[in-house]
Steps between C-alpha positions, in 0.01 A plus 500: 500500500612857467295803632549801285397837666379694194525859618380628168171325536298694758132517575457834327491639248282252322773428246738376754247278664400347159871468428542274797213273399634492140846377624325219704282401216789490249740307722233251599379434151830495323780379728402406853141372560563481883583877525321692767454865588410714800495855623714616779655834600325686228634304218444164326706193578557223240587145614643289230768245442678767271774710670543865405722422192263231384207725540666781307608248213151372475346848432791603272534196296213248539183695584226485244286798490119431516292561181308817578297630209191709457389484137176664595687833563603727213828588669600140545715507188308250297354761258830664401758367253826414679393623829792585728353306779398164375683489168854442645361209720298360216798463289738379764643158511605428848332208670434697817266733300306210348197553730496873398488400123241244572276748676534750227409254242203383706375854491576563115291192419195663647539855374486476119142649474577776758825585325319526171251718654758716675690546176195613317428762779868620466478521125183704515646741758820531279283669231490800717868523519551615153418807303458865614348584836165607352491179300561294803231695701254452221564126483454455873158679486394304185200274605606223263859500674335496849268203391801286376706575818217426732444174313856404533520594861189281569660215321817544727280517815297187409819308423651623834200376690527155356889491553488488881263201523707321225814555712340349811377207293820424325782590736648247739782489738708807569314725256168407683653585825584860386156528353327409827712754686422776237128460461205276548169463297165530679200307408432711194859458378567864583856543623554624863847635569666458844652827596843335567576479120289816403266428218631162383877574514446878410514804715407807310745529213739253648479150377663267762560213269683700225716671768560159655673388175689827465633444854606159413708648213665711755590205713594241234662488158198361314678418175758296665479115479503461882311813587774631707472787750586853410817645687278699731270218598704365789488830680140557442424146616696543822323826572144362425544186732772592763436881505857601427547851335352526165786530249291707254141533430354528148225741378176319472144501599428294813118528527306472816709268696757742613347833571819664613675418177213595257638856433295804441447823685698560837710191457832684444668825558336640179122526425482147372704181526538209267437142588802268584501129576690189544397272221522188733247670726247536214554161362468321827197712600300365222642146560367535861160641393426172310453346860187711530272301276134572481196276455138516412267421784125463553291468808354163598144625456552497118315825449780748506738590225851338446732766631898540538666421821859636565735407794442747781353762283186698559370869473684780673420594847645785708475297808807414690704756319561809735557750222213394279159655470187350366542718182834299436279184443473399137769445239549146410474356851768356714685184551632347814845311462575228749810483711590171680788422730514129442663340200236409233555320173374653179210266474400574857502868411284445196252305720468783752463763208218300363324498831535874520305577188235770551225566247495812291191655348177666605392213717757514756470283795809638683528838639853581622392427863378143407812474304727601773332253744507214253855545399599541880351160550644353190831644568508359849431158367770532238781663683456845352624772733385816307363614177664813302205718371534662165246733339469548121441877457481691180768764446484666161246401243477123501836434671480340837731459801513220757536700808592330838213549744638362818537146641234275641631273780348159568475399870560136574261288694209730588148392469332829619481616160183293458327772706512718190297266283152637622597843392585415145144525333422809695828670397411426129170690573691775663752541223210545247360774724845666523548503127165652375572871536532448874575784734870530590429401863369164399774442256776582768317287745493199263870537430587503870315171544677343202842620624425359851400164356815488281708574821316218691544250223874552540518530873210299644674450835477857589181613688535873426476429138163316553394789709568730209253303287241526779544875507486516122166309503365740755611790292324358199170449697532870612504599123191277444317670794562832334303366199790402269556148360260323739374275218800280568326413835641497855820292574390141491507262804848449617660178634555512889872423424532874399521566865802286548665626186476864606565458878796710593451459873393862550207607733365690192448187299361290791250781573407527129408125489301532822301793354454363145370150610267587784134415450162477694481234757216298349365417156663552164835680513425870494835658495610856467578513131168657432602806687784552257323398166143523389445116463193297450416155639710333223798715608488703168476871457150629550434740205229749407408680181480387142674167468673545827691813410561606860575355829210498752522750792434290812483631854709203636803609286680711753879444441621777271866453524581845635681366814513174687362629824188652319437175319522279805279722718249535211459119498450496875230767483328344198480160664342657816246674296411162313484324831254760632298489189448124548421530867824372631677646792823313459814550280459227239845458334752255610840367377509216239679185603849576632513859404417694812710791578738447785498723783866596446427613147202702619731665764746591228210650298379705803845625564540638145754236402304352219442653158126451505451650143734235362303244702173603354639500144620146539161399651305637197665235279501234769129530511490300175624187670236228475320474831383146440855384413635682803246317722599176347869529507629830664860620449551747779795743524773437739439623865684787655847406614533777769390485860140550597386852513179626658286795368406811710238407769276773382491343149452157650177630665376615159603173325312294768187706449497410130519122476323251270452243777391503873763474767444230767123480371470875543398694194629852481279710287690713227452878538551669163544823696852381608624495138341827422683664797822353382431624148451844632829480688325489853690215636402568869126484442555163292689353793229597755236348280700189472558476868121536550435205277754291668371584849163397398641161373667441834851615389664753738829663465665519846705805418460826331555498124693789378382610164788745405476649157479203247399535143127411515473428136795246514335339806182457295685372192670233721165349576480394130761230569326195637644318810440141619285401784805397683653846466175645618502295819864596547421856485199452751720333746752787478219743532328337793731267672218396735300379203413133476555504115755245401764545238461159366375441142125420480 
């Protein structure tokens, strides 16, 4: 087998990608059924029994072009006498062009009625081309003339509507393959046009099929018995496949497939530039497009309409494209072209493309996020390493361009992407809120989340990318709290495995988990999320006003996101108020299973080495982790890897005075005044009060505790991070070595 490195077939522009798949299809179908192809070093590699000379000879002398016809388009050449595109092919005698002639005849057999209707329209319009200008104007405004023209045009339109279903019914083989790539009929027999081939093989004024035949005339002597190549064809073929210097491009319209060669303003030294192309590129582009065949699909419930499905195509989304804005969304959607690094046969490729069909139409089930996750999993199973994204955007009038939108990389062997599944329905609701005249802040927040999920779908092994999703979720909820978009609901319950996916080994993350998952000691889990969001017992937003038009203002919502210290301290103060209101004289919150804050991390926090604002932002999203699932199957973060560190003895006294459990059967009543002193910055008074409580409980410090000049608010905020009973006993032993308190676990 020979491996041909086709340097002229690259992942972008779209024409060069399709050209590669066209070459694989033609070789596999016409000369070597065992041929394979794969992508490596930014170009396509073709594996075949043909050597380089054999491959060139095949395309020059034996290749049979595919029958590509679009009789439903006026510019296809079927409605003009001796059209310069199809007429030379239709009158050729070479055996290699027999499939083309058969395709043209298959179309002509179905267009008699539409041809007569078109001729009638042309005849009526020709009446306005004779006589003086005043006579022509008078005729155009004549009611009788208008009536005749309208009747003829209706007849043409009716005939055209019947033509496409007749083509689908009667065409077989290679003609049907082209038909399925160009369009598909929905349940009402209305044509739906995949963006890859414009509107059924037409892009604005450019008819792909007619230009296809014109380019074949550039490549081959159509009236020769053997269909021999033109003198320039060898050079064009070498350039198109192997990337050698182009011997000379011809003037011609290229369409949407090569934006850089489309001509127009600012494409040359002058004000405008003309379009130039290699005719092999154009022909092989359409040969490759045939691989992307559409199909009609219907949901299993039997109630939905039949819709069109197109391989890896869906509505446009600015996500994952760094220079895109939400305003860029629209056009004719986007399509993701697979790149694989293991040799695939043509039949294996077709099977994969069939698996990648995504539905078009108003009842979309795939947003780009779902699509990214699905194809990441599908790609992993099929050996796909990346997808080249293309967006179909409108340029001038009805003309479109297939613009590269970056690359989506598929990571192999990662199951953590399952963590995203719970977010999918919520994100659909969020997108609806972000698309209905939403404030810019919500639109920007939603895009940041989508970008973050795109990133994770490509790099699921990187914890910081998972953390970016968490930060984006917290940011969106902060927008909700301001009164915008909250109809989407709070972030849904998350799987505990989110902790392992986002664990970067930092004290910030461990402390965020400890804060987010703490709850009261007894009864149903009463976590701290209600201090961030106004939630009811069903964990939904509590609303007021007509039809829930506003979020409720609740006194227990005390986290406002201004700074991390303020949020953490506010939770401590609020919980002390609630304990007092319920007649409790004890701190009630404790760590969830295996989430207690380590003394080393708390020491780093008290020393100013921890970004507490970052910690609290992570915690806001981590509060969504399902507490019941965590209790059943916890997934704790990794422990600190550095040596044990101990907090300041003065803070230890304060921490021991605010515990949720008794020490050695001795209950230490909580004094809210300690936290009030810290909040006011009076650390010395807070320490004195704590020492009084400890002495009353039988704990005495044998040495004088210097207070220094610590940040009282930071010391108070550190109390919001729960420690374990074992850590509390360790602190008590260090505080009072004479104590009988053991450090063993209960």
